[in-house]
C-alpha positions in Angstrom: 68.9 -13.3 179.3 70.1 -16.7 180.5 66.7 -17.5 182.0 65.0 -16.7 178.7 67.4 -19.0 176.9 66.7 -21.8 179.3 63.0 -21.3 178.9 63.3 -21.4 175.1 65.3 -24.6 175.3 62.7 -26.2 177.5 60.0 -25.2 175.1 62.0 -26.6 172.1 62.5 -29.8 174.0 58.8 -30.1 174.7 58.1 -29.6 171.0 60.7 -32.2 170.0 59.2 -34.7 172.5 55.7 -34.0 171.2 56.9 -34.6 167.6 58.7 -37.8 168.6 55.6 -39.1 170.3 53.3 -38.4 167.3 55.9 -40.0 165.1 56.0 -43.2 167.2 52.2 -43.3 167.0 52.0 -42.7 163.3 51.4 -46.4 162.3 48.3 -46.4 164.4 47.0 -43.5 162.4 47.9 -45.3 159.2 46.1 -48.5 160.3 43.0 -46.5 161.0 43.1 -44.9 157.6 43.5 -48.3 156.0 40.5 -49.7 157.9 38.3 -46.8 157.0 39.4 -47.0 153.4 38.6 -50.8 153.3 35.2 -50.0 154.7 34.7 -47.3 152.0 34.4 -44.6 154.7 36.4 -42.2 152.6 36.2 -38.9 154.7 37.5 -40.8 157.7 40.2 -42.5 155.8 41.4 -39.2 154.4 41.4 -37.7 157.9 43.7 -40.4 159.3 45.9 -40.7 156.3 46.4 -36.9 156.5 47.4 -37.2 160.1 49.9 -39.9 159.3 51.5 -37.9 156.5 51.6 -34.8 158.8 53.3 -36.9 161.5 56.0 -37.8 159.0 56.3 -34.2 157.8 56.7 -32.8 161.3 59.4 -35.4 162.1 61.4 -34.5 159.0 60.5 -30.8 159.5 59.0 -30.3 156.0 55.6 -29.6 154.6 53.5 -32.6 153.7 53.8 -31.7 150.0 57.6 -31.8 150.4 57.7 -35.5 151.5 59.9 -37.4 149.1 61.9 -40.7 149.0 65.2 -38.9 149.6 64.2 -38.3 153.2 64.2 -42.1 153.8 66.9 -44.8 153.8 66.0 -47.1 150.7 67.1 -50.2 152.7 66.0 -49.8 156.3 62.9 -47.7 155.4 61.7 -49.8 152.5 58.5 -50.9 154.3 57.6 -47.3 155.2 58.3 -46.3 151.6 55.9 -49.0 150.4 53.2 -47.9 152.9 53.6 -44.3 151.9 53.1 -45.2 148.2 49.8 -46.8 149.1 48.7 -44.0 151.3 49.1 -41.6 148.3 47.4 -44.2 146.0 44.3 -44.4 148.3 44.2 -40.6 148.6 44.5 -40.2 144.8 41.4 -42.5 144.4 39.5 -40.7 147.2 40.1 -37.2 145.8 39.3 -38.5 142.3 35.7 -39.0 143.3 35.1 -35.3 143.5 35.6 -33.1 140.4 36.6 -30.2 142.6 39.5 -32.2 144.1 40.9 -33.6 140.8 44.0 -31.3 141.2 44.7 -32.8 144.6 44.2 -36.3 143.2 46.8 -35.6 140.5 49.2 -34.3 143.2 48.8 -37.5 145.1 49.3 -39.5 142.0 52.6 -37.7 141.4 53.6 -38.6 145.0 52.6 -42.2 144.3 54.9 -42.3 141.3 57.8 -40.8 143.3 57.4 -43.4 146.0 57.0 -46.3 143.5 59.5 -45.8 140.7 62.7 -47.8 141.1 61.7 -49.8 144.2 61.4 -53.5 144.5 57.6 -53.2 144.9 57.2 -51.2 141.7 55.8 -54.1 139.7 53.2 -54.8 142.4 52.1 -51.2 142.5 52.0 -51.0 138.7 49.8 -54.1 138.6 47.4 -52.6 141.1 47.2 -49.4 139.1 46.7 -51.3 135.8 43.8 -53.3 137.3 42.2 -50.1 138.5 42.5 -48.5 135.1 41.2 -51.6 133.3 38.1 -51.7 135.5 37.4 -48.1 134.5 37.0 -47.0 138.1 38.7 -43.6 137.7 36.6 -40.5 137.2 39.7 -38.8 135.6 41.1 -41.8 133.7 43.7 -39.7 131.8 45.5 -38.7 135.0 45.7 -42.3 136.1 46.9 -43.5 132.7 49.6 -40.7 132.6 50.8 -41.7 136.1 51.0 -45.4 135.0 53.1 -44.5 132.0 55.4 -42.4 134.1 56.0 -45.3 136.5 57.0 -47.4 133.4 59.1 -44.6 131.9 60.7 -42.9 134.8 61.9 -45.9 136.8 65.6 -46.3 136.8 65.3 -49.7 138.4 67.0 -52.6 136.7 66.9 -55.0 139.7 68.4 -58.1 138.2 71.3 -56.3 136.6 71.9 -54.2 139.7 72.1 -57.4 141.8 74.5 -59.0 139.3 76.8 -56.1 138.5 75.9 -53.2 140.8 73.4 -50.3 140.4 75.9 -48.0 138.8 77.8 -50.5 136.6 78.1 -49.6 132.9 76.2 -52.7 132.0 73.3 -51.7 134.3 73.3 -48.2 132.9 73.3 -49.6 129.4 70.3 -51.7 130.1 68.5 -48.7 131.6 69.0 -46.9 128.3 67.8 -50.0 126.5 64.6 -50.0 128.5 64.0 -46.3 127.8 64.1 -47.1 124.1 61.8 -50.1 124.5 59.2 -48.4 126.5 58.4 -46.1 123.5 56.8 -49.0 121.7 53.7 -51.0 122.7 55.6 -54.4 122.7 58.3 -52.8 124.8 55.7 -51.7 127.4 54.4 -55.3 127.6 58.0 -56.7 127.9 58.8 -54.2 130.6 55.7 -55.1 132.6 56.6 -58.8 132.3 60.1 -58.0 133.6 58.8 -56.3 136.7 55.9 -58.6 137.4 57.3 -62.0 136.5 61.1 -62.0 135.8 62.2 -60.0 138.9 60.3 -62.1 141.5 61.3 -65.3 139.7 65.0 -64.3 139.7 65.1 -63.4 143.4 63.3 -66.7 144.2 65.7 -68.8 142.1 68.7 -66.9 143.4 68.4 -68.7 146.7 69.3 -71.9 145.0 73.0 -72.9 144.9 72.6 -74.6 141.6 71.1 -71.5 140.0 74.0 -69.4 141.4 76.7 -71.7 140.1 75.2 -72.7 136.7 72.6 -70.2 135.4 73.8 -67.0 137.0 77.1 -66.8 134.9 75.0 -67.4 131.7 72.6 -64.7 132.7 75.4 -62.2 133.4 76.9 -63.0 130.0 73.5 -62.5 128.3 72.8 -59.2 129.9 76.3 -58.0 129.2 75.8 -58.8 125.5 72.4 -57.1 125.5 73.9 -54.0 127.0 76.7 -53.9 124.5 74.3 -54.4 121.6 72.2 -51.5 122.9 75.2 -49.2 123.2 76.4 -50.0 119.7 72.9 -49.4 118.3 72.8 -46.0 120.1 76.2 -45.0 118.6 75.1 -46.0 115.1 72.0 -43.8 115.4 74.1 -40.9 116.6 
């Protein structure tokens, strides 16, 4: 009985070592997938992307379909999260080429939304998607438009307010509610896009300046606090 247990432990150790080795090599698989995708060799790119995703899935001991941002640390794994979002983006476009694989394309779009919404690279991903849609490159345009709208709507990111007050501060939560209301209108969509694509990068760039921190930051905090308060009062009046 003891010998069998030791044998099982050895086998488990071998499996764990094999998984760890594949995990360490995963970025090589990813790079190959990117190279084939850039060369428009889609079957090859799908093959290597799938191997990369499966390496991650084995490491976390889940099925590939069960990969989600909660498995990763949002700070230390941010680069991997960004790479994952683009793997699913490339796969969504690849599967979109075949009518028989549109369901798989939609699944990958859903994963792309999950690994995009609320992260600092959201505005960059949204811009990439918007350009793709505008060029009318999708064979199933509705699926891509729906995914784009979900990125705008589902994101809980309010990066400037989170940096100024904290991610769970009542002012930050109030501004999230304000964005949810705005996004229902066309002008609100444009303003939200401007926020992610222009305002956020500009803020984090200026935030390195001591003059900005001492002079303009307090004014910005006051402005956002007033906007959040105004939004809360408006919601109460509607109720």
